[in-house]
C-alpha positions, 0 to 999 in steps of 0.5 A: 501479547500479539506476536507475528511470525512473518515478515510480510505485512498485511493491510486490511481495508475497513468498511461496512463489514469491518468498521466496528470495534469488535471486528477491528479487534478481531482483524488485528488479532488475526494479523492486520498490521495496517488499516486502510481507510477508503475515503471514496466511501464513508463519512469523516465521522465514521473514519474518525471512529475507526482511527479512535478504535485503532489507537485504543487497540494500540494501547491495549496491546502495546503495539503501534498500528499503521493507518492509511487514508486512501484518497479517491482521486480524479476517478472518471465516471459516466452519468446515469441511465433512465432505467439504471442500466442498458443492454448493449450489442457488439457492433452497435453505435453509442455516444458519450456526451456532456448532456446531463440528461439520463442515458439510454441505449444510444448515449450516456453523459460523460461529464469530463470535457477534458476526456473528449478533447484528449481522445482521438478517432481510433482510441479505445475507452474501457468501461466498468473495469474493462468489461465493456470496450468501445472504439472512438469513431468520431468526435466534436466539441461536446461528444464522442461517437463510438462503436461497441467492440465487446461487452453487453451491459452498462449501469449507472455511474460506472468508471472508465479508463482511457489507456495510454492517454495522459489527461490534463486533470488535477492530481488532487480534487477539491474533495481530496484536499478536504479529505486529506486535511481531515485525515491528517487531523484524525492522526493517520500515518499515511496518505494514499494518492490515487491515479498518479500520472506524473511526478508533479502530481505527488509533488503537489500532495507532498506540499499539502501534507507538509511532513505531517504524514507519509505519502504513498503513491498508488501506481495504476496508470501506465504513465506512472509506471514510465515515470516510476523512478522520479515518483519513487524519489519523491514519495515515502512508499508505493502501492501497486494498485493492480485493478485499474493498472490491469485495465490500462495495460494488457493483463499479460504485462501485469506480473512483470510490471509488478516484479519490476516495481517491487524491486525498484521500490525495495532497492530505493529503501521504501515500502511497497504494497501489492494490492487489489483482488488478492483473495477476491473470491473470499468476498462471498466464499470462506476459502480462496481459490488456489490461484489466489493463494498463489497470487499472494505467495507471488507477491511475497516471493517478489519481496513486497513489504505488504499485501493488501485486502480490499473488498474482502475485508471492507464488504466481504462475508468473511473478513477475519477468515481472509486475514487469517488465510493471508497470514498463513500464506505469507508464513508458509511462503517465507518458510520455503527455502526458495524464498530465502534464496530469492531474497539473498540473491538480490541485495541492492547496491547501497550508498557509500556512507557510514549508515549504509555500511553499518546496516549492511554489516548488521545484516551479515553479522546477524546471519553469521552469529545466528542472532535472534533479532536486529535492533535499530535505535532511530528517530526518523526511521531511516536506519530501519529502512536501510536495514529493511532494504537488505531483507534480513532473515531475522526480524528488525526491532525499531526503538524510537522516541517518535510515535509517528515513526513507530507507526509508519514503520509498521508497514515495512517488511519485518519491522516491529516497533516500540515507542520508548521515551526513557533512553538518553544514552547509547549504553541505556539503549543497549540495556533497554533493547535487551529488556524489550526483546525479552519482554516481547518474546523476540529473544530468550536467555543466551540469544544474541542480538545485533544493535545499531545506533548513532553517536552522538546519541539521538542525532538523526542520520548518524548511525555509526555504531554496531554492537552485539549483545547477549540476553542474560 
C-alpha cells in the first residue's frame, strides 16, 4: 500500500529515461502523484503506452493517478544552419528573414512573418532561453536587421522570445488540436495549454475539450500574468512555467510573480503547479544543489499544490533519486513550524453560501478536535476544492463515485481520493468513510474524523452536512 506523508503533490515528466513500466512504477513508489506526458516530444503510441501503464499501476495499488497531456503550443523557433551552429560576436550585425535557406554567420531563417510584422526598431529578441540577445536595428517586409548584444553561439532550431509583445498567432496550432483529441482519447485527466497570452486563448481550448478533461493554463508570457484573474476564472488549474517566463520578464521579478500567482490561484480554489528547473542539476548529478533544494522549499512555503520535475525525470540520469529528494524536501518543509504559521495566516475569503460555510467549519472543527483526517463525499470535486483552499493541517480524503473526479483531484494539495461505487445514502457514507480511513491507514481506533456531504444525497453542489465520527 502506498502512503504519502506530505500534502504538496509531485508531478514528474515522462521521457526516454522514464517511459518504461518498470521506471514508472519506481517513480510512483518514490512519490509521483501525477505523470506529465510532453506532447512536444514522443509519438502518440508511446504516450498511449504510458497511459496504459499508469492505469495498471492504479489497479495494482488501488490509488488513482493523475495524467497531464502537455501540448507544445505555438513555440517560436529559428531555422537551421549550414554547419549546425554559428559563432557570434558582441556588436556584430545579424539578419533574421523568411528565406528557408540554411543560415550562416550573417543570417538565419525566422519562419514567422507575424513576428517580423510585430517587432519594431529598438525591440529585443532573446534566443536560446536568453543566452543570446539581439536588438532590432531595422526591418522590412521580409526581414529584421539586428545587432548582437550578448551571447556567442546559436545552433539549429533554437527557440526565441520577444518580451512584451502580444503576437497575433493562434493559441492552439493544428498539431495541438490533433494532440488534444488523441490525448483525450487515451483518457488523460488534464490538458496543459502552452504559451497562453490572453483569456480568449483558454476559451478556445475549453470549447475543444468539451468537459472531457480539466484545463491547465501554463503561465509563461507577461501578457498572461497581466490577465491572470480572467484566465484563472476560465481554467481548472494553473502551471507557473518559469522557464520561458523567466526569459520574458527580468529574473529578479520571477520570485514575486510566483508568490503572487500561487496566492491568486489558491484563493480561487484551483490547483497551481510550480514548474521548471526545480532540481535541474540532477539531470547529471545524483544530488541537487542547496539552492535547488531551497527553490523547491520556497514553492511549498508559498502554498503551491504541486511541484514539478521536467528534464530531471524525462532525460536525466537519476529520475528516481530526483523524485525521492523532492519528496523529502516537501515533507521536511511541511514539518517546519513556520510553514503552518504561513498557511494559517492567509485563509482566503469565501463566498457566502452553505457549501463554503461547511468546508470552512470542517477545517476549524478538525483542528479543534484534533481529527485525523477530513473526509468529503463529492461528485464533481467542488467540495474538496473548497476544503483544499483552506489548507487544513490534516489530509483530505475525497470519496467519489466519479473516477474522473478522483483522478483530477490527485493534483490538489493534501487530497487522497478513493473511487467508490456502492454508497447510496448519507448514513452509508459515514460507515464507508470510517472503513476506508482504517483500511488506508489514515486513522486508527479511537481517532476522530470530520465528514462533509450533502442532503439530498448525491446532488452536486449541495454540501450542507458536517458530521464528526469516531473510528471504532
